[in-house]
PQR file of N, CA, C, O and H, with PARSE charges and radii, in Angstrom:
ATOM      1  N   ALA A   1     -15.621   9.169  -5.375 -0.4000 1.5000
ATOM      2  CA  ALA A   1     -14.798  10.087  -4.624 -0.0000 2.0000
ATOM      3  C   ALA A   1     -15.274  10.546  -3.416  0.5500 1.7000
ATOM      4  O   ALA A   1     -14.526  10.713  -2.453 -0.5500 1.4000
ATOM      5  N   ALA A   2     -16.538  10.777  -3.385 -0.4000 1.5000
ATOM      6  CA  ALA A   2     -17.124  11.371  -2.132 -0.0000 2.0000
ATOM      7  C   ALA A   2     -17.224  10.081  -1.020  0.5500 1.7000
ATOM      8  O   ALA A   2     -17.083  10.363   0.169 -0.5500 1.4000
ATOM      9  H   ALA A   2     -17.146  10.642  -4.167  0.4000 1.0000
ATOM     10  N   SER A   3     -17.422   8.933  -1.338 -0.4000 1.5000
ATOM     11  CA  SER A   3     -17.447   7.749  -0.493 -0.0000 2.0000
ATOM     12  C   SER A   3     -16.076   7.559  -0.004  0.5500 1.7000
ATOM     13  O   SER A   3     -16.012   6.983   1.082 -0.5500 1.4000
ATOM     14  H   SER A   3     -17.537   8.704  -2.305  0.4000 1.0000
ATOM     15  N   MET A   4     -14.944   7.908  -0.551 -0.4000 1.5000
ATOM     16  CA  MET A   4     -13.528   7.675  -0.194 -0.0000 2.0000
ATOM     17  C   MET A   4     -13.072   8.968   0.573  0.5500 1.7000
ATOM     18  O   MET A   4     -11.962   8.956   1.104 -0.5500 1.4000
ATOM     19  H   MET A   4     -14.995   8.376  -1.434  0.4000 1.0000
ATOM     20  N   ALA A   5     -13.845  10.049   0.655 -0.4000 1.5000
ATOM     21  CA  ALA A   5     -13.384  11.297   1.273 -0.0000 2.0000
ATOM     22  C   ALA A   5     -12.389  11.904   0.632  0.5500 1.7000
ATOM     23  O   ALA A   5     -11.516  12.482   1.278 -0.5500 1.4000
ATOM     24  H   ALA A   5     -14.747  10.058   0.223  0.4000 1.0000
ATOM     25  N   ILE A   6     -12.369  11.863  -0.839 -0.4000 1.5000
ATOM     26  CA  ILE A   6     -11.346  12.550  -1.557 -0.0000 2.0000
ATOM     27  C   ILE A   6     -11.844  13.593  -2.559  0.5500 1.7000
ATOM     28  O   ILE A   6     -11.227  13.836  -3.596 -0.5500 1.4000
ATOM     29  H   ILE A   6     -13.079  11.393  -1.364  0.4000 1.0000
ATOM     30  N   VAL A   7     -12.903  14.159  -2.234 -0.4000 1.5000
ATOM     31  CA  VAL A   7     -13.672  15.037  -2.937 -0.0000 2.0000
ATOM     32  C   VAL A   7     -12.604  16.260  -3.428  0.5500 1.7000
ATOM     33  O   VAL A   7     -12.409  16.595  -4.597 -0.5500 1.4000
ATOM     34  H   VAL A   7     -13.404  13.962  -1.391  0.4000 1.0000
ATOM     35  N   ASP A   8     -12.003  16.804  -2.289 -0.4000 1.5000
ATOM     36  CA  ASP A   8     -11.123  18.097  -2.713 -0.0000 2.0000
ATOM     37  C   ASP A   8      -9.624  17.756  -2.704  0.5500 1.7000
ATOM     38  O   ASP A   8      -8.777  18.641  -2.829 -0.5500 1.4000
ATOM     39  H   ASP A   8     -12.161  16.531  -1.340  0.4000 1.0000
ATOM     40  N   ALA A   9      -9.296  16.402  -2.548 -0.4000 1.5000
ATOM     41  CA  ALA A   9      -7.695  16.094  -2.512 -0.0000 2.0000
ATOM     42  C   ALA A   9      -7.621  14.721  -2.936  0.5500 1.7000
ATOM     43  O   ALA A   9      -8.531  13.928  -2.696 -0.5500 1.4000
ATOM     44  H   ALA A   9      -9.984  15.683  -2.447  0.4000 1.0000
ATOM     45  N   ALA A  10      -6.476  14.381  -3.614 -0.4000 1.5000
ATOM     46  CA  ALA A  10      -6.097  13.020  -3.839 -0.0000 2.0000
ATOM     47  C   ALA A  10      -5.848  12.372  -2.519  0.5500 1.7000
ATOM     48  O   ALA A  10      -5.358  12.943  -1.546 -0.5500 1.4000
ATOM     49  H   ALA A  10      -5.737  15.025  -3.809  0.4000 1.0000
ATOM     50  N   PRO A  11      -6.270  10.998  -2.580 -0.5600 1.5000
ATOM     51  CA  PRO A  11      -6.006  10.135  -1.402  0.2800 2.0000
ATOM     52  C   PRO A  11      -4.463   9.949  -1.149  0.5500 1.7000
ATOM     53  O   PRO A  11      -3.562   9.906  -1.986 -0.5500 1.4000
ATOM     54  N   ALA A  12      -4.393   9.852   0.210 -0.4000 1.5000
ATOM     55  CA  ALA A  12      -2.841   9.725   0.545 -0.0000 2.0000
ATOM     56  C   ALA A  12      -2.612   8.223   0.756  0.5500 1.7000
ATOM     57  O   ALA A  12      -3.449   7.528   1.331 -0.5500 1.4000
ATOM     58  H   ALA A  12      -5.125   9.887   0.890  0.4000 1.0000
ATOM     59  N   ALA A  13      -1.551   7.779   0.316 -0.4000 1.5000
ATOM     60  CA  ALA A  13      -0.963   6.492   0.512 -0.0000 2.0000
ATOM     61  C   ALA A  13      -0.909   5.974   1.857  0.5500 1.7000
ATOM     62  O   ALA A  13      -0.368   6.642   2.737 -0.5500 1.4000
ATOM     63  H   ALA A  13      -0.870   8.344  -0.152  0.4000 1.0000
ATOM     64  N   ILE A  14      -1.444   4.793   2.110 -0.4000 1.5000
ATOM     65  CA  ILE A  14      -1.569   4.411   3.553 -0.0000 2.0000
ATOM     66  C   ILE A  14      -0.005   3.525   3.799  0.5500 1.7000
ATOM     67  O   ILE A  14       0.732   3.645   4.778 -0.5500 1.4000
ATOM     68  H   ILE A  14      -1.884   4.251   1.395  0.4000 1.0000
ATOM     69  N   ILE A  15       0.192   2.711   2.702 -0.4000 1.5000
ATOM     70  CA  ILE A  15       1.594   2.097   2.927 -0.0000 2.0000
ATOM     71  C   ILE A  15       2.618   2.782   2.348  0.5500 1.7000
ATOM     72  O   ILE A  15       2.555   3.243   1.208 -0.5500 1.4000
ATOM     73  H   ILE A  15      -0.407   2.614   1.907  0.4000 1.0000
ATOM     74  N   MET A  16       3.771   2.895   3.236 -0.4000 1.5000
ATOM     75  CA  MET A  16       4.860   3.536   2.783 -0.0000 2.0000
ATOM     76  C   MET A  16       6.105   2.673   3.080  0.5500 1.7000
ATOM     77  O   MET A  16       5.989   1.587   3.648 -0.5500 1.4000
ATOM     78  H   MET A  16       3.822   2.521   4.162  0.4000 1.0000
ATOM     79  N   GLY A  17       7.355   3.194   2.669 -0.4000 1.5000
ATOM     80  CA  GLY A  17       8.427   2.284   2.789 -0.0000 2.0000
ATOM     81  C   GLY A  17       8.673   1.777   4.265  0.5500 1.7000
ATOM     82  O   GLY A  17       9.233   0.695   4.440 -0.5500 1.4000
ATOM     83  H   GLY A  17       7.449   4.076   2.208  0.4000 1.0000
ATOM     84  N   ARG A  18       8.251   2.567   5.342 -0.4000 1.5000
ATOM     85  CA  ARG A  18       8.510   2.115   6.626 -0.0000 2.0000
ATOM     86  C   ARG A  18       7.488   0.877   6.800  0.5500 1.7000
ATOM     87  O   ARG A  18       7.867   0.030   7.609 -0.5500 1.4000
ATOM     88  H   ARG A  18       7.796   3.446   5.200  0.4000 1.0000
ATOM     89  N   HIS A  19       6.556   0.700   6.320 -0.4000 1.5000
ATOM     90  CA  HIS A  19       5.681  -0.295   6.394 -0.0000 2.0000
ATOM     91  C   HIS A  19       6.285  -1.482   5.756  0.5500 1.7000
ATOM     92  O   HIS A  19       6.164  -2.559   6.339 -0.5500 1.4000
ATOM     93  H   HIS A  19       6.249   1.388   5.662  0.4000 1.0000
ATOM     94  N   CYS A  20       6.884  -1.429   4.694 -0.4000 1.5000
ATOM     95  CA  CYS A  20       7.575  -2.583   4.284 -0.0000 2.0000
ATOM     96  C   CYS A  20       8.772  -3.014   4.936  0.5500 1.7000
ATOM     97  O   CYS A  20       9.114  -4.196   4.968 -0.5500 1.4000
ATOM     98  H   CYS A  20       6.982  -0.554   4.220  0.4000 1.0000
ATOM     99  N   ILE A  21       9.416  -2.077   5.458 -0.4000 1.5000
ATOM    100  CA  ILE A  21      10.717  -2.319   6.326 -0.0000 2.0000
ATOM    101  C   ILE A  21      10.173  -3.101   7.576  0.5500 1.7000
ATOM    102  O   ILE A  21      10.864  -4.027   8.002 -0.5500 1.4000
ATOM    103  H   ILE A  21       9.138  -1.116   5.432  0.4000 1.0000
ATOM    104  N   ALA A  22       9.032  -2.808   8.171 -0.4000 1.5000
ATOM    105  CA  ALA A  22       8.374  -3.401   9.283 -0.0000 2.0000
ATOM    106  C   ALA A  22       8.183  -4.855   8.765  0.5500 1.7000
ATOM    107  O   ALA A  22       8.511  -5.772   9.518 -0.5500 1.4000
ATOM    108  H   ALA A  22       8.471  -2.056   7.825  0.4000 1.0000
ATOM    109  N   ALA A  23       7.656  -5.142   7.488 -0.4000 1.5000
ATOM    110  CA  ALA A  23       7.484  -6.345   6.960 -0.0000 2.0000
ATOM    111  C   ALA A  23       8.662  -7.169   6.414  0.5500 1.7000
ATOM    112  O   ALA A  23       8.499  -8.188   5.743 -0.5500 1.4000
ATOM    113  H   ALA A  23       7.389  -4.397   6.877  0.4000 1.0000
ATOM    114  N   ARG A  24       9.926  -6.630   6.766 -0.4000 1.5000
ATOM    115  CA  ARG A  24      11.025  -7.190   6.547 -0.0000 2.0000
ATOM    116  C   ARG A  24      11.416  -7.281   5.080  0.5500 1.7000
ATOM    117  O   ARG A  24      12.134  -8.173   4.627 -0.5500 1.4000
ATOM    118  H   ARG A  24      10.058  -5.802   7.312  0.4000 1.0000
ATOM    119  N   ILE A  25      10.871  -6.254   4.351 -0.4000 1.5000
ATOM    120  CA  ILE A  25      11.376  -6.124   2.767 -0.0000 2.0000
ATOM    121  C   ILE A  25      12.431  -4.911   2.688  0.5500 1.7000
ATOM    122  O   ILE A  25      12.275  -3.745   3.049 -0.5500 1.4000
ATOM    123  H   ILE A  25      10.289  -5.529   4.719  0.4000 1.0000
ATOM    124  N   ALA A  26      13.407  -5.456   2.184 -0.4000 1.5000
ATOM    125  CA  ALA A  26      14.722  -4.622   1.976 -0.0000 2.0000
ATOM    126  C   ALA A  26      14.466  -3.296   1.125  0.5500 1.7000
ATOM    127  O   ALA A  26      13.714  -3.298   0.150 -0.5500 1.4000
ATOM    128  H   ALA A  26      13.533  -6.403   1.891  0.4000 1.0000
ATOM    129  N   PRO A  27      15.133  -2.191   1.557 -0.5600 1.5000
ATOM    130  CA  PRO A  27      14.827  -0.935   0.674  0.2800 2.0000
ATOM    131  C   PRO A  27      15.318  -1.241  -0.548  0.5500 1.7000
ATOM    132  O   PRO A  27      16.192  -2.103  -0.639 -0.5500 1.4000
ATOM    133  N   GLY A  28      14.867  -0.629  -1.589 -0.4000 1.5000
ATOM    134  CA  GLY A  28      15.329  -0.812  -2.995 -0.0000 2.0000
ATOM    135  C   GLY A  28      14.150  -0.776  -4.030  0.5500 1.7000
ATOM    136  O   GLY A  28      13.001  -0.579  -3.634 -0.5500 1.4000
ATOM    137  H   GLY A  28      14.158   0.071  -1.515  0.4000 1.0000
ATOM    138  N   PRO A  29      14.414  -0.951  -5.254 -0.5600 1.5000
ATOM    139  CA  PRO A  29      13.514  -0.829  -6.325  0.2800 2.0000
ATOM    140  C   PRO A  29      12.205  -1.746  -6.024  0.5500 1.7000
ATOM    141  O   PRO A  29      11.046  -1.366  -6.185 -0.5500 1.4000
ATOM    142  N   ARG A  30      12.576  -2.920  -5.596 -0.4000 1.5000
ATOM    143  CA  ARG A  30      11.403  -3.841  -5.388 -0.0000 2.0000
ATOM    144  C   ARG A  30      10.513  -3.218  -4.334  0.5500 1.7000
ATOM    145  O   ARG A  30       9.289  -3.276  -4.451 -0.5500 1.4000
ATOM    146  H   ARG A  30      13.518  -3.228  -5.465  0.4000 1.0000
ATOM    147  N   MET A  31      11.096  -2.627  -3.313 -0.4000 1.5000
ATOM    148  CA  MET A  31      10.105  -2.058  -2.199 -0.0000 2.0000
ATOM    149  C   MET A  31       9.203  -0.811  -2.962  0.5500 1.7000
ATOM    150  O   MET A  31       8.037  -0.600  -2.628 -0.5500 1.4000
ATOM    151  H   MET A  31      12.090  -2.580  -3.218  0.4000 1.0000
ATOM    152  N   GLY A  32       9.805  -0.114  -3.896 -0.4000 1.5000
ATOM    153  CA  GLY A  32       9.208   0.832  -4.592 -0.0000 2.0000
ATOM    154  C   GLY A  32       7.929   0.146  -5.226  0.5500 1.7000
ATOM    155  O   GLY A  32       6.797   0.589  -5.035 -0.5500 1.4000
ATOM    156  H   GLY A  32      10.752  -0.285  -4.167  0.4000 1.0000
ATOM    157  N   ARG A  33       8.179  -0.883  -5.935 -0.4000 1.5000
ATOM    158  CA  ARG A  33       7.202  -1.546  -6.668 -0.0000 2.0000
ATOM    159  C   ARG A  33       5.992  -2.019  -5.770  0.5500 1.7000
ATOM    160  O   ARG A  33       4.825  -1.995  -6.161 -0.5500 1.4000
ATOM    161  H   ARG A  33       9.099  -1.243  -6.090  0.4000 1.0000
ATOM    162  N   ILE A  34       6.382  -2.433  -4.579 -0.4000 1.5000
ATOM    163  CA  ILE A  34       5.544  -2.917  -3.598 -0.0000 2.0000
ATOM    164  C   ILE A  34       4.581  -1.710  -3.102  0.5500 1.7000
ATOM    165  O   ILE A  34       3.360  -1.864  -3.101 -0.5500 1.4000
ATOM    166  H   ILE A  34       7.330  -2.452  -4.262  0.4000 1.0000
ATOM    167  N   VAL A  35       5.137  -0.606  -2.716 -0.4000 1.5000
ATOM    168  CA  VAL A  35       4.574   0.574  -2.417 -0.0000 2.0000
ATOM    169  C   VAL A  35       3.629   1.037  -3.470  0.5500 1.7000
ATOM    170  O   VAL A  35       2.505   1.416  -3.139 -0.5500 1.4000
ATOM    171  H   VAL A  35       6.129  -0.481  -2.716  0.4000 1.0000
ATOM    172  N   LYS A  36       3.998   1.033  -4.695 -0.4000 1.5000
ATOM    173  CA  LYS A  36       3.187   1.478  -5.740 -0.0000 2.0000
ATOM    174  C   LYS A  36       2.009   0.479  -5.782  0.5500 1.7000
ATOM    175  O   LYS A  36       0.865   0.931  -5.743 -0.5500 1.4000
ATOM    176  H   LYS A  36       4.911   0.726  -4.964  0.4000 1.0000
ATOM    177  N   ALA A  37       2.220  -0.839  -5.859 -0.4000 1.5000
ATOM    178  CA  ALA A  37       1.140  -1.779  -6.078 -0.0000 2.0000
ATOM    179  C   ALA A  37       0.226  -1.583  -4.835  0.5500 1.7000
ATOM    180  O   ALA A  37      -0.981  -1.566  -5.077 -0.5500 1.4000
ATOM    181  H   ALA A  37       3.150  -1.206  -5.891  0.4000 1.0000
ATOM    182  N   ALA A  38       0.584  -1.444  -3.647 -0.4000 1.5000
ATOM    183  CA  ALA A  38      -0.214  -1.278  -2.462 -0.0000 2.0000
ATOM    184  C   ALA A  38      -1.080  -0.091  -2.663  0.5500 1.7000
ATOM    185  O   ALA A  38      -2.232  -0.153  -2.235 -0.5500 1.4000
ATOM    186  H   ALA A  38       1.565  -1.458  -3.450  0.4000 1.0000
ATOM    187  N   PHE A  39      -0.623   1.099  -3.328 -0.4000 1.5000
ATOM    188  CA  PHE A  39      -1.416   2.242  -3.366 -0.0000 2.0000
ATOM    189  C   PHE A  39      -2.506   1.956  -4.412  0.5500 1.7000
ATOM    190  O   PHE A  39      -3.657   2.373  -4.285 -0.5500 1.4000
ATOM    191  H   PHE A  39       0.313   1.149  -3.676  0.4000 1.0000
ATOM    192  N   GLU A  40      -2.066   1.199  -5.482 -0.4000 1.5000
ATOM    193  CA  GLU A  40      -3.243   0.823  -6.433 -0.0000 2.0000
ATOM    194  C   GLU A  40      -4.195  -0.045  -5.840  0.5500 1.7000
ATOM    195  O   GLU A  40      -5.374   0.136  -6.142 -0.5500 1.4000
ATOM    196  H   GLU A  40      -1.131   0.860  -5.585  0.4000 1.0000
ATOM    197  N   ALA A  41      -3.864  -1.061  -4.959 -0.4000 1.5000
ATOM    198  CA  ALA A  41      -4.813  -1.717  -4.433 -0.0000 2.0000
ATOM    199  C   ALA A  41      -5.642  -0.976  -3.350  0.5500 1.7000
ATOM    200  O   ALA A  41      -6.820  -1.286  -3.178 -0.5500 1.4000
ATOM    201  H   ALA A  41      -2.906  -1.208  -4.714  0.4000 1.0000
ATOM    202  N   GLN A  42      -5.073  -0.044  -2.650 -0.4000 1.5000
ATOM    203  CA  GLN A  42      -5.840   0.776  -1.843 -0.0000 2.0000
ATOM    204  C   GLN A  42      -6.848   1.620  -2.545  0.5500 1.7000
ATOM    205  O   GLN A  42      -7.953   1.828  -2.043 -0.5500 1.4000
ATOM    206  H   GLN A  42      -4.115   0.208  -2.790  0.4000 1.0000
ATOM    207  N   ILE A  43      -6.467   2.139  -3.769 -0.4000 1.5000
ATOM    208  CA  ILE A  43      -7.622   2.863  -4.411 -0.0000 2.0000
ATOM    209  C   ILE A  43      -8.591   1.962  -4.949  0.5500 1.7000
ATOM    210  O   ILE A  43      -9.755   2.353  -5.026 -0.5500 1.4000
ATOM    211  H   ILE A  43      -5.569   1.969  -4.177  0.4000 1.0000
ATOM    212  N   ASP A  44      -8.237   0.639  -5.393 -0.4000 1.5000
ATOM    213  CA  ASP A  44      -9.092  -0.209  -5.901 -0.0000 2.0000
ATOM    214  C   ASP A  44     -10.003  -0.792  -4.742  0.5500 1.7000
ATOM    215  O   ASP A  44     -10.871  -1.595  -5.086 -0.5500 1.4000
ATOM    216  H   ASP A  44      -7.291   0.321  -5.331  0.4000 1.0000
ATOM    217  N   GLY A  45      -9.879  -0.442  -3.311 -0.4000 1.5000
ATOM    218  CA  GLY A  45     -10.615  -0.872  -2.353 -0.0000 2.0000
ATOM    219  C   GLY A  45     -10.291  -2.050  -1.723  0.5500 1.7000
ATOM    220  O   GLY A  45     -11.141  -2.579  -1.006 -0.5500 1.4000
ATOM    221  H   GLY A  45      -9.174   0.211  -3.031  0.4000 1.0000
ATOM    222  N   ALA A  46      -9.039  -2.631  -1.890 -0.4000 1.5000
ATOM    223  CA  ALA A  46      -8.457  -3.822  -1.203 -0.0000 2.0000
ATOM    224  C   ALA A  46      -8.264  -3.611   0.157  0.5500 1.7000
ATOM    225  O   ALA A  46      -8.337  -4.619   0.860 -0.5500 1.4000
ATOM    226  H   ALA A  46      -8.349  -2.201  -2.473  0.4000 1.0000
ATOM    227  N   PHE A  47      -8.038  -2.562   0.694 -0.4000 1.5000
ATOM    228  CA  PHE A  47      -7.921  -2.194   2.211 -0.0000 2.0000
ATOM    229  C   PHE A  47      -8.171  -0.620   2.494  0.5500 1.7000
ATOM    230  O   PHE A  47      -8.050   0.255   1.637 -0.5500 1.4000
ATOM    231  H   PHE A  47      -7.979  -1.743   0.123  0.4000 1.0000
ATOM    232  N   GLU A  48      -8.492  -0.440   3.665 -0.4000 1.5000
ATOM    233  CA  GLU A  48      -8.811   0.998   3.952 -0.0000 2.0000
ATOM    234  C   GLU A  48      -8.023   1.535   5.170  0.5500 1.7000
ATOM    235  O   GLU A  48      -8.255   2.711   5.451 -0.5500 1.4000
ATOM    236  H   GLU A  48      -8.590  -1.152   4.361  0.4000 1.0000
ATOM    237  N   ASP A  49      -7.185   0.912   5.896 -0.4000 1.5000
ATOM    238  CA  ASP A  49      -6.253   1.252   7.045 -0.0000 2.0000
ATOM    239  C   ASP A  49      -4.897   0.548   6.963  0.5500 1.7000
ATOM    240  O   ASP A  49      -4.575  -0.273   6.104 -0.5500 1.4000
ATOM    241  H   ASP A  49      -6.997  -0.043   5.668  0.4000 1.0000
ATOM    242  N   GLU A  50      -4.138   0.994   7.997 -0.4000 1.5000
ATOM    243  CA  GLU A  50      -2.791   0.412   8.088 -0.0000 2.0000
ATOM    244  C   GLU A  50      -2.846  -0.986   8.238  0.5500 1.7000
ATOM    245  O   GLU A  50      -2.133  -1.660   7.494 -0.5500 1.4000
ATOM    246  H   GLU A  50      -4.400   1.660   8.695  0.4000 1.0000
ATOM    247  N   ALA A  51      -3.569  -1.545   9.072 -0.4000 1.5000
ATOM    248  CA  ALA A  51      -3.753  -3.011   9.349 -0.0000 2.0000
ATOM    249  C   ALA A  51      -4.046  -3.673   8.112  0.5500 1.7000
ATOM    250  O   ALA A  51      -3.296  -4.556   7.696 -0.5500 1.4000
ATOM    251  H   ALA A  51      -4.148  -0.997   9.676  0.4000 1.0000
ATOM    252  N   GLY A  52      -5.183  -3.284   7.423 -0.4000 1.5000
ATOM    253  CA  GLY A  52      -5.318  -3.979   6.203 -0.0000 2.0000
ATOM    254  C   GLY A  52      -4.285  -3.945   5.068  0.5500 1.7000
ATOM    255  O   GLY A  52      -4.168  -4.845   4.235 -0.5500 1.4000
ATOM    256  H   GLY A  52      -5.793  -2.567   7.761  0.4000 1.0000
ATOM    257  N   GLY A  53      -3.479  -2.721   5.114 -0.4000 1.5000
ATOM    258  CA  GLY A  53      -2.439  -2.673   4.202 -0.0000 2.0000
ATOM    259  C   GLY A  53      -1.257  -3.476   4.517  0.5500 1.7000
ATOM    260  O   GLY A  53      -0.506  -3.907   3.643 -0.5500 1.4000
ATOM    261  H   GLY A  53      -3.574  -1.990   5.790  0.4000 1.0000
ATOM    262  N   MET A  54      -1.070  -3.704   5.966 -0.4000 1.5000
ATOM    263  CA  MET A  54      -0.030  -4.629   6.251 -0.0000 2.0000
ATOM    264  C   MET A  54      -0.361  -6.244   5.883  0.5500 1.7000
ATOM    265  O   MET A  54       0.463  -7.087   5.530 -0.5500 1.4000
ATOM    266  H   MET A  54      -1.680  -3.353   6.677  0.4000 1.0000
ATOM    267  N   ALA A  55      -1.645  -6.402   6.048 -0.4000 1.5000
ATOM    268  CA  ALA A  55      -2.162  -7.735   5.618 -0.0000 2.0000
ATOM    269  C   ALA A  55      -2.053  -7.799   4.227  0.5500 1.7000
ATOM    270  O   ALA A  55      -1.529  -8.818   3.776 -0.5500 1.4000
ATOM    271  H   ALA A  55      -2.315  -5.717   6.335  0.4000 1.0000
ATOM    272  N   TRP A  56      -2.431  -6.936   3.441 -0.4000 1.5000
ATOM    273  CA  TRP A  56      -2.098  -6.918   1.905 -0.0000 2.0000
ATOM    274  C   TRP A  56      -0.686  -7.219   1.573  0.5500 1.7000
ATOM    275  O   TRP A  56      -0.417  -7.980   0.643 -0.5500 1.4000
ATOM    276  H   TRP A  56      -2.857  -6.109   3.807  0.4000 1.0000
ATOM    277  N   ILE A  57       0.302  -6.605   2.356 -0.4000 1.5000
ATOM    278  CA  ILE A  57       1.509  -6.802   1.941 -0.0000 2.0000
ATOM    279  C   ILE A  57       1.839  -8.177   2.350  0.5500 1.7000
ATOM    280  O   ILE A  57       2.464  -8.821   1.506 -0.5500 1.4000
ATOM    281  H   ILE A  57       0.084  -5.986   3.111  0.4000 1.0000
ATOM    282  N   ALA A  58       1.568  -8.752   3.423 -0.4000 1.5000
ATOM    283  CA  ALA A  58       1.839 -10.144   3.864 -0.0000 2.0000
ATOM    284  C   ALA A  58       1.437 -11.165   2.644  0.5500 1.7000
ATOM    285  O   ALA A  58       2.157 -12.035   2.155 -0.5500 1.4000
ATOM    286  H   ALA A  58       1.061  -8.229   4.108  0.4000 1.0000
ATOM    287  N   GLU A  59       0.105 -10.828   2.289 -0.4000 1.5000
ATOM    288  CA  GLU A  59      -0.309 -11.721   1.105 -0.0000 2.0000
ATOM    289  C   GLU A  59       0.285 -11.514  -0.264  0.5500 1.7000
ATOM    290  O   GLU A  59       0.563 -12.496  -0.952 -0.5500 1.4000
ATOM    291  H   GLU A  59      -0.480 -10.121   2.686  0.4000 1.0000
ATOM    292  N   HIS A  60       0.472 -10.415  -0.649 -0.4000 1.5000
ATOM    293  CA  HIS A  60       0.938 -10.047  -2.092 -0.0000 2.0000
ATOM    294  C   HIS A  60       2.296  -9.727  -2.173  0.5500 1.7000
ATOM    295  O   HIS A  60       2.748  -9.778  -3.316 -0.5500 1.4000
ATOM    296  H   HIS A  60       0.246  -9.618  -0.090  0.4000 1.0000
ATOM    297  N   ALA A  61       3.126  -9.390  -1.228 -0.4000 1.5000
ATOM    298  CA  ALA A  61       4.513  -8.937  -1.568 -0.0000 2.0000
ATOM    299  C   ALA A  61       5.403 -10.093  -2.229  0.5500 1.7000
ATOM    300  O   ALA A  61       6.339  -9.856  -2.993 -0.5500 1.4000
ATOM    301  H   ALA A  61       2.759  -9.348  -0.299  0.4000 1.0000
ATOM    302  N   ALA A  62       5.064 -11.152  -1.906 -0.4000 1.5000
ATOM    303  CA  ALA A  62       5.935 -12.387  -2.630 -0.0000 2.0000
ATOM    304  C   ALA A  62       5.675 -12.421  -4.052  0.5500 1.7000
ATOM    305  O   ALA A  62       6.482 -12.960  -4.809 -0.5500 1.4000
ATOM    306  H   ALA A  62       4.304 -11.344  -1.286  0.4000 1.0000
ATOM    307  N   GLU A  63       4.607 -11.886  -4.476 -0.4000 1.5000
ATOM    308  CA  GLU A  63       4.250 -11.950  -6.010 -0.0000 2.0000
ATOM    309  C   GLU A  63       4.916 -10.788  -6.797  0.5500 1.7000
ATOM    310  O   GLU A  63       4.954 -10.792  -8.028 -0.5500 1.4000
ATOM    311  H   GLU A  63       3.951 -11.448  -3.861  0.4000 1.0000
ATOM    312  N   ILE A  64       5.430  -9.813  -6.052 -0.4000 1.5000
ATOM    313  CA  ILE A  64       5.960  -8.595  -6.783 -0.0000 2.0000
ATOM    314  C   ILE A  64       7.450  -8.750  -6.795  0.5500 1.7000
ATOM    315  O   ILE A  64       8.077  -8.881  -5.743 -0.5500 1.4000
ATOM    316  H   ILE A  64       5.400  -9.810  -5.052  0.4000 1.0000
ATOM    317  N   GLU A  65       8.014  -8.737  -7.950 -0.4000 1.5000
ATOM    318  CA  GLU A  65       9.471  -8.806  -8.062 -0.0000 2.0000
ATOM    319  C   GLU A  65      10.161  -7.481  -8.333  0.5500 1.7000
ATOM    320  O   GLU A  65      11.386  -7.435  -8.444 -0.5500 1.4000
ATOM    321  H   GLU A  65       7.505  -8.630  -8.804  0.4000 1.0000
TER
END
């Protein structure tokens, strides 16, 4: 937790619906699943910033139905 600077608070999601829209993902249940999966990936250390999150979406969104 200390290394992620979340000692006193839960981490904030980097990827949100607006990022999915920018990646041409239509609003709806699938977008919600992508945002949730992106947050889990963020927590697991897959990316640390918005650019990394957008790259994660580009690589993994097609796998999420």
